[in-house]
TORKOL-4160 file (C-alpha; in steps of 0.2 Angstrom, whole numbers, padded with zeros to 4 digits, m for minus):
285
<pt num="1" X="m0554" Y="0131" Z="m0033"/>
<pt num="2" X="m0547" Y="0137" Z="m0016"/>
<pt num="3" X="m0534" Y="0125" Z="m0009"/>
<pt num="4" X="m0540" Y="0128" Z="0008"/>
<pt num="5" X="m0556" Y="0120" Z="0003"/>
<pt num="6" X="m0547" Y="0105" Z="m0002"/>
<pt num="7" X="m0536" Y="0104" Z="0013"/>
<pt num="8" X="m0552" Y="0105" Z="0024"/>
<pt num="9" X="m0561" Y="0092" Z="0014"/>
<pt num="10" X="m0546" Y="0080" Z="0016"/>
<pt num="11" X="m0546" Y="0084" Z="0035"/>
<pt num="12" X="m0564" Y="0081" Z="0037"/>
<pt num="13" X="m0563" Y="0065" Z="0027"/>
<pt num="14" X="m0548" Y="0058" Z="0037"/>
<pt num="15" X="m0556" Y="0062" Z="0054"/>
<pt num="16" X="m0574" Y="0059" Z="0050"/>
<pt num="17" X="m0579" Y="0073" Z="0060"/>
<pt num="18" X="m0582" Y="0092" Z="0056"/>
<pt num="19" X="m0578" Y="0098" Z="0074"/>
<pt num="20" X="m0562" Y="0088" Z="0075"/>
<pt num="21" X="m0556" Y="0093" Z="0058"/>
<pt num="22" X="m0559" Y="0111" Z="0062"/>
<pt num="23" X="m0549" Y="0110" Z="0078"/>
<pt num="24" X="m0535" Y="0102" Z="0068"/>
<pt num="25" X="m0535" Y="0116" Z="0056"/>
<pt num="26" X="m0537" Y="0129" Z="0069"/>
<pt num="27" X="m0553" Y="0136" Z="0061"/>
<pt num="28" X="m0572" Y="0136" Z="0067"/>
<pt num="29" X="m0584" Y="0122" Z="0063"/>
<pt num="30" X="m0595" Y="0134" Z="0053"/>
<pt num="31" X="m0580" Y="0139" Z="0042"/>
<pt num="32" X="m0576" Y="0121" Z="0039"/>
<pt num="33" X="m0594" Y="0117" Z="0034"/>
<pt num="34" X="m0595" Y="0133" Z="0023"/>
<pt num="35" X="m0579" Y="0127" Z="0014"/>
<pt num="36" X="m0586" Y="0110" Z="0011"/>
<pt num="37" X="m0602" Y="0117" Z="0005"/>
<pt num="38" X="m0593" Y="0128" Z="m0008"/>
<pt num="39" X="m0583" Y="0114" Z="m0014"/>
<pt num="40" X="m0598" Y="0103" Z="m0016"/>
<pt num="41" X="m0606" Y="0117" Z="m0026"/>
<pt num="42" X="m0591" Y="0118" Z="m0037"/>
<pt num="43" X="m0590" Y="0099" Z="m0040"/>
<pt num="44" X="m0608" Y="0098" Z="m0042"/>
<pt num="45" X="m0611" Y="0082" Z="m0031"/>
<pt num="46" X="m0612" Y="0079" Z="m0012"/>
<pt num="47" X="m0595" Y="0073" Z="m0006"/>
<pt num="48" X="m0599" Y="0069" Z="0012"/>
<pt num="49" X="m0614" Y="0061" Z="0020"/>
<pt num="50" X="m0618" Y="0069" Z="0037"/>
<pt num="51" X="m0625" Y="0061" Z="0052"/>
<pt num="52" X="m0626" Y="0064" Z="0071"/>
<pt num="53" X="m0611" Y="0052" Z="0073"/>
<pt num="54" X="m0600" Y="0061" Z="0061"/>
<pt num="55" X="m0598" Y="0060" Z="0042"/>
<pt num="56" X="m0592" Y="0048" Z="0028"/>
<pt num="57" X="m0588" Y="0050" Z="0010"/>
<pt num="58" X="m0601" Y="0048" Z="m0003"/>
<pt num="59" X="m0597" Y="0038" Z="m0019"/>
<pt num="60" X="m0592" Y="0055" Z="m0027"/>
<pt num="61" X="m0582" Y="0060" Z="m0012"/>
<pt num="62" X="m0572" Y="0044" Z="m0013"/>
<pt num="63" X="m0568" Y="0047" Z="m0031"/>
<pt num="64" X="m0564" Y="0066" Z="m0027"/>
<pt num="65" X="m0553" Y="0061" Z="m0012"/>
<pt num="66" X="m0540" Y="0052" Z="m0023"/>
<pt num="67" X="m0538" Y="0068" Z="m0034"/>
<pt num="68" X="m0538" Y="0079" Z="m0018"/>
<pt num="69" X="m0525" Y="0069" Z="m0010"/>
<pt num="70" X="m0514" Y="0070" Z="m0026"/>
<pt num="71" X="m0517" Y="0089" Z="m0027"/>
<pt num="72" X="m0510" Y="0090" Z="m0009"/>
<pt num="73" X="m0495" Y="0080" Z="m0012"/>
<pt num="74" X="m0491" Y="0089" Z="m0028"/>
<pt num="75" X="m0493" Y="0106" Z="m0019"/>
<pt num="76" X="m0481" Y="0099" Z="m0006"/>
<pt num="77" X="m0468" Y="0094" Z="m0019"/>
<pt num="78" X="m0470" Y="0111" Z="m0028"/>
<pt num="79" X="m0466" Y="0120" Z="m0012"/>
<pt num="80" X="m0451" Y="0109" Z="m0009"/>
<pt num="81" X="m0445" Y="0113" Z="m0027"/>
<pt num="82" X="m0447" Y="0132" Z="m0026"/>
<pt num="83" X="m0439" Y="0133" Z="m0008"/>
<pt num="84" X="m0423" Y="0125" Z="m0014"/>
<pt num="85" X="m0408" Y="0131" Z="m0004"/>
<pt num="86" X="m0394" Y="0140" Z="m0012"/>
<pt num="87" X="m0383" Y="0128" Z="m0022"/>
<pt num="88" X="m0397" Y="0116" Z="m0028"/>
<pt num="89" X="m0405" Y="0118" Z="m0045"/>
<pt num="90" X="m0418" Y="0105" Z="m0044"/>
<pt num="91" X="m0426" Y="0091" Z="m0034"/>
<pt num="92" X="m0426" Y="0072" Z="m0039"/>
<pt num="93" X="m0440" Y="0063" Z="m0031"/>
<pt num="94" X="m0437" Y="0044" Z="m0030"/>
<pt num="95" X="m0448" Y="0029" Z="m0023"/>
<pt num="96" X="m0441" Y="0012" Z="m0019"/>
<pt num="97" X="m0447" Y="m0004" Z="m0011"/>
<pt num="98" X="m0439" Y="m0007" Z="0006"/>
<pt num="99" X="m0431" Y="m0024" Z="0001"/>
<pt num="100" X="m0422" Y="m0015" Z="m0013"/>
<pt num="101" X="m0414" Y="m0002" Z="m0001"/>
<pt num="102" X="m0400" Y="m0012" Z="0006"/>
<pt num="103" X="m0385" Y="m0011" Z="m0005"/>
<pt num="104" X="m0394" Y="m0006" Z="m0021"/>
<pt num="105" X="m0403" Y="0010" Z="m0017"/>
<pt num="106" X="m0391" Y="0016" Z="m0003"/>
<pt num="107" X="m0376" Y="0014" Z="m0015"/>
<pt num="108" X="m0386" Y="0023" Z="m0028"/>
<pt num="109" X="m0390" Y="0038" Z="m0017"/>
<pt num="110" X="m0372" Y="0040" Z="m0012"/>
<pt num="111" X="m0367" Y="0039" Z="m0031"/>
<pt num="112" X="m0380" Y="0052" Z="m0035"/>
<pt num="113" X="m0374" Y="0065" Z="m0022"/>
<pt num="114" X="m0357" Y="0064" Z="m0029"/>
<pt num="115" X="m0362" Y="0064" Z="m0047"/>
<pt num="116" X="m0375" Y="0078" Z="m0046"/>
<pt num="117" X="m0372" Y="0088" Z="m0030"/>
<pt num="118" X="m0383" Y="0102" Z="m0036"/>
<pt num="119" X="m0398" Y="0091" Z="m0036"/>
<pt num="120" X="m0408" Y="0088" Z="m0020"/>
<pt num="121" X="m0414" Y="0071" Z="m0017"/>
<pt num="122" X="m0431" Y="0066" Z="m0010"/>
<pt num="123" X="m0432" Y="0047" Z="m0007"/>
<pt num="124" X="m0446" Y="0037" Z="0001"/>
<pt num="125" X="m0449" Y="0019" Z="0004"/>
<pt num="126" X="m0466" Y="0013" Z="m0003"/>
<pt num="127" X="m0475" Y="m0002" Z="m0012"/>
<pt num="128" X="m0478" Y="m0004" Z="m0031"/>
<pt num="129" X="m0496" Y="0003" Z="m0031"/>
<pt num="130" X="m0492" Y="0019" Z="m0022"/>
<pt num="131" X="m0477" Y="0022" Z="m0032"/>
<pt num="132" X="m0486" Y="0020" Z="m0048"/>
<pt num="133" X="m0500" Y="0032" Z="m0042"/>
<pt num="134" X="m0487" Y="0045" Z="m0037"/>
<pt num="135" X="m0478" Y="0043" Z="m0054"/>
<pt num="136" X="m0494" Y="0046" Z="m0063"/>
<pt num="137" X="m0498" Y="0061" Z="m0053"/>
<pt num="138" X="m0480" Y="0068" Z="m0056"/>
<pt num="139" X="m0475" Y="0067" Z="m0037"/>
<pt num="140" X="m0461" Y="0054" Z="m0041"/>
<pt num="141" X="m0448" Y="0055" Z="m0055"/>
<pt num="142" X="m0442" Y="0038" Z="m0053"/>
<pt num="143" X="m0449" Y="0022" Z="m0045"/>
<pt num="144" X="m0440" Y="0006" Z="m0041"/>
<pt num="145" X="m0452" Y="m0009" Z="m0038"/>
<pt num="146" X="m0457" Y="m0027" Z="m0042"/>
<pt num="147" X="m0475" Y="m0025" Z="m0049"/>
<pt num="148" X="m0476" Y="m0011" Z="m0061"/>
<pt num="149" X="m0491" Y="m0008" Z="m0073"/>
<pt num="150" X="m0490" Y="m0001" Z="m0090"/>
<pt num="151" X="m0497" Y="0017" Z="m0089"/>
<pt num="152" X="m0498" Y="0031" Z="m0102"/>
<pt num="153" X="m0484" Y="0043" Z="m0099"/>
<pt num="154" X="m0473" Y="0031" Z="m0089"/>
<pt num="155" X="m0458" Y="0020" Z="m0095"/>
<pt num="156" X="m0456" Y="0003" Z="m0087"/>
<pt num="157" X="m0439" Y="m0005" Z="m0089"/>
<pt num="158" X="m0433" Y="m0021" Z="m0081"/>
<pt num="159" X="m0418" Y="m0016" Z="m0069"/>
<pt num="160" X="m0412" Y="m0033" Z="m0063"/>
<pt num="161" X="m0417" Y="m0051" Z="m0061"/>
<pt num="162" X="m0415" Y="m0055" Z="m0042"/>
<pt num="163" X="m0409" Y="m0073" Z="m0037"/>
<pt num="164" X="m0417" Y="m0079" Z="m0021"/>
<pt num="165" X="m0409" Y="m0093" Z="m0012"/>
<pt num="166" X="m0415" Y="m0104" Z="0003"/>
<pt num="167" X="m0403" Y="m0100" Z="0018"/>
<pt num="168" X="m0404" Y="m0106" Z="0036"/>
<pt num="169" X="m0394" Y="m0104" Z="0052"/>
<pt num="170" X="m0388" Y="m0121" Z="0052"/>
<pt num="171" X="m0381" Y="m0132" Z="0038"/>
<pt num="172" X="m0393" Y="m0145" Z="0031"/>
<pt num="173" X="m0402" Y="m0151" Z="0016"/>
<pt num="174" X="m0419" Y="m0144" Z="0010"/>
<pt num="175" X="m0434" Y="m0155" Z="0011"/>
<pt num="176" X="m0445" Y="m0154" Z="m0004"/>
<pt num="177" X="m0461" Y="m0156" Z="0006"/>
<pt num="178" X="m0457" Y="m0146" Z="0021"/>
<pt num="179" X="m0442" Y="m0136" Z="0027"/>
<pt num="180" X="m0439" Y="m0136" Z="0046"/>
<pt num="181" X="m0441" Y="m0120" Z="0055"/>
<pt num="182" X="m0446" Y="m0112" Z="0038"/>
<pt num="183" X="m0451" Y="m0093" Z="0038"/>
<pt num="184" X="m0461" Y="m0089" Z="0023"/>
<pt num="185" X="m0457" Y="m0071" Z="0016"/>
<pt num="186" X="m0470" Y="m0065" Z="0003"/>
<pt num="187" X="m0459" Y="m0058" Z="m0011"/>
<pt num="188" X="m0474" Y="m0054" Z="m0022"/>
<pt num="189" X="m0484" Y="m0063" Z="m0035"/>
<pt num="190" X="m0470" Y="m0069" Z="m0047"/>
<pt num="191" X="m0461" Y="m0077" Z="m0032"/>
<pt num="192" X="m0477" Y="m0085" Z="m0025"/>
<pt num="193" X="m0480" Y="m0094" Z="m0042"/>
<pt num="194" X="m0462" Y="m0100" Z="m0042"/>
<pt num="195" X="m0462" Y="m0105" Z="m0024"/>
<pt num="196" X="m0478" Y="m0115" Z="m0026"/>
<pt num="197" X="m0471" Y="m0124" Z="m0041"/>
<pt num="198" X="m0455" Y="m0128" Z="m0032"/>
<pt num="199" X="m0463" Y="m0134" Z="m0016"/>
<pt num="200" X="m0481" Y="m0140" Z="m0021"/>
<pt num="201" X="m0483" Y="m0151" Z="m0006"/>
<pt num="202" X="m0477" Y="m0138" Z="0007"/>
<pt num="203" X="m0490" Y="m0134" Z="0020"/>
<pt num="204" X="m0493" Y="m0117" Z="0028"/>
<pt num="205" X="m0477" Y="m0110" Z="0037"/>
<pt num="206" X="m0478" Y="m0107" Z="0056"/>
<pt num="207" X="m0471" Y="m0090" Z="0053"/>
<pt num="208" X="m0475" Y="m0079" Z="0037"/>
<pt num="209" X="m0470" Y="m0061" Z="0035"/>
<pt num="210" X="m0473" Y="m0048" Z="0022"/>
<pt num="211" X="m0456" Y="m0039" Z="0024"/>
<pt num="212" X="m0440" Y="m0047" Z="0020"/>
<pt num="213" X="m0430" Y="m0037" Z="0033"/>
<pt num="214" X="m0441" Y="m0043" Z="0047"/>
<pt num="215" X="m0440" Y="m0061" Z="0041"/>
<pt num="216" X="m0421" Y="m0061" Z="0040"/>
<pt num="217" X="m0419" Y="m0053" Z="0058"/>
<pt num="218" X="m0431" Y="m0066" Z="0065"/>
<pt num="219" X="m0421" Y="m0080" Z="0058"/>
<pt num="220" X="m0404" Y="m0073" Z="0064"/>
<pt num="221" X="m0411" Y="m0070" Z="0081"/>
<pt num="222" X="m0422" Y="m0086" Z="0083"/>
<pt num="223" X="m0415" Y="m0098" Z="0070"/>
<pt num="224" X="m0423" Y="m0105" Z="0055"/>
<pt num="225" X="m0423" Y="m0104" Z="0036"/>
<pt num="226" X="m0431" Y="m0093" Z="0022"/>
<pt num="227" X="m0429" Y="m0087" Z="0005"/>
<pt num="228" X="m0419" Y="m0071" Z="0003"/>
<pt num="229" X="m0410" Y="m0061" Z="m0012"/>
<pt num="230" X="m0392" Y="m0067" Z="m0014"/>
<pt num="231" X="m0386" Y="m0049" Z="m0013"/>
<pt num="232" X="m0393" Y="m0047" Z="0004"/>
<pt num="233" X="m0387" Y="m0063" Z="0012"/>
<pt num="234" X="m0370" Y="m0066" Z="0004"/>
<pt num="235" X="m0360" Y="m0057" Z="0017"/>
<pt num="236" X="m0369" Y="m0067" Z="0031"/>
<pt num="237" X="m0365" Y="m0083" Z="0022"/>
<pt num="238" X="m0347" Y="m0077" Z="0020"/>
<pt num="239" X="m0347" Y="m0074" Z="0039"/>
<pt num="240" X="m0354" Y="m0091" Z="0043"/>
<pt num="241" X="m0370" Y="m0084" Z="0051"/>
<pt num="242" X="m0381" Y="m0092" Z="0037"/>
<pt num="243" X="m0379" Y="m0107" Z="0026"/>
<pt num="244" X="m0387" Y="m0110" Z="0009"/>
<pt num="245" X="m0398" Y="m0126" Z="0011"/>
<pt num="246" X="m0392" Y="m0140" Z="m0001"/>
<pt num="247" X="m0404" Y="m0145" Z="m0014"/>
<pt num="248" X="m0415" Y="m0130" Z="m0013"/>
<pt num="249" X="m0420" Y="m0122" Z="m0030"/>
<pt num="250" X="m0415" Y="m0105" Z="m0034"/>
<pt num="251" X="m0430" Y="m0094" Z="m0037"/>
<pt num="252" X="m0430" Y="m0078" Z="m0048"/>
<pt num="253" X="m0439" Y="m0061" Z="m0045"/>
<pt num="254" X="m0438" Y="m0047" Z="m0057"/>
<pt num="255" X="m0436" Y="m0029" Z="m0051"/>
<pt num="256" X="m0441" Y="m0014" Z="m0062"/>
<pt num="257" X="m0437" Y="0005" Z="m0063"/>
<pt num="258" X="m0452" Y="0016" Z="m0069"/>
<pt num="259" X="m0450" Y="0034" Z="m0074"/>
<pt num="260" X="m0459" Y="0048" Z="m0083"/>
<pt num="261" X="m0457" Y="0050" Z="m0102"/>
<pt num="262" X="m0459" Y="0069" Z="m0099"/>
<pt num="263" X="m0447" Y="0073" Z="m0085"/>
<pt num="264" X="m0444" Y="0091" Z="m0079"/>
<pt num="265" X="m0425" Y="0089" Z="m0082"/>
<pt num="266" X="m0420" Y="0075" Z="m0095"/>
<pt num="267" X="m0402" Y="0077" Z="m0091"/>
<pt num="268" X="m0403" Y="0074" Z="m0073"/>
<pt num="269" X="m0415" Y="0059" Z="m0076"/>
<pt num="270" X="m0404" Y="0051" Z="m0089"/>
<pt num="271" X="m0389" Y="0053" Z="m0077"/>
<pt num="272" X="m0398" Y="0045" Z="m0062"/>
<pt num="273" X="m0405" Y="0031" Z="m0073"/>
<pt num="274" X="m0387" Y="0027" Z="m0080"/>
<pt num="275" X="m0380" Y="0026" Z="m0062"/>
<pt num="276" X="m0394" Y="0015" Z="m0056"/>
<pt num="277" X="m0392" Y="0003" Z="m0071"/>
<pt num="278" X="m0373" Y="0002" Z="m0068"/>
<pt num="279" X="m0375" Y="m0002" Z="m0049"/>
<pt num="280" X="m0389" Y="m0014" Z="m0052"/>
<pt num="281" X="m0378" Y="m0023" Z="m0065"/>
<pt num="282" X="m0364" Y="m0024" Z="m0053"/>
<pt num="283" X="m0375" Y="m0031" Z="m0039"/>
<pt num="284" X="m0381" Y="m0046" Z="m0050"/>
<pt num="285" X="m0364" Y="m0051" Z="m0057"/>
């Protein structure tokens, strides 16, 4: 199967238009159409439904899109691996959720560079479902996330149990039915369940965010309160910019590291995981 055919299919699927896709790929529309036709013949099913207004994926096309997208990412990773600069022996691809970057991932990155200087690092921020998919497709070597799923070929290991505390910009007690100026941060399903149990009478917060960093910056700028990991807000508490609200329950949220059971370089993987475990342990002491 020709890779150009797959790239063309992805471009047409993403733009919904043969002409626009051809322009983006710097080919003629007839060439784009011919490539898709060959691809459909090889697959044995129509992948795109054409109309005067453009085109859209068929049911078969939607299924094939996932695999084609994985092939494209795998190809990009293979190019990075074979194009290593002198002095690097391999590439370690890592994914991590944004809220785990501060202190944990940043410190681990610096540790890795010092411990295995001959290994190039490719690190990206992403959510659990995307990381799991990329791990399954071999595009990531290690994923750090909150909501893994058991998948053949992947090892899931609890990395740390985060403590989330209710903090605010002024010192006060927490109300069990409502917290004044409360900013609700969605820390995932485990947190949602614990939060609902701790505050069963709480109404919808005036401000809700899906990113912890955004919620924290909002509170620091505008005032208010919210739940955040101790490791993130401890320095702000020490500086007197935030206060732990009296009487508020401490909520827990586990974080996991997921990695392949058939790594390209077992020694590099083991070294990286040992360092991550050590740093995670020190962060939660």
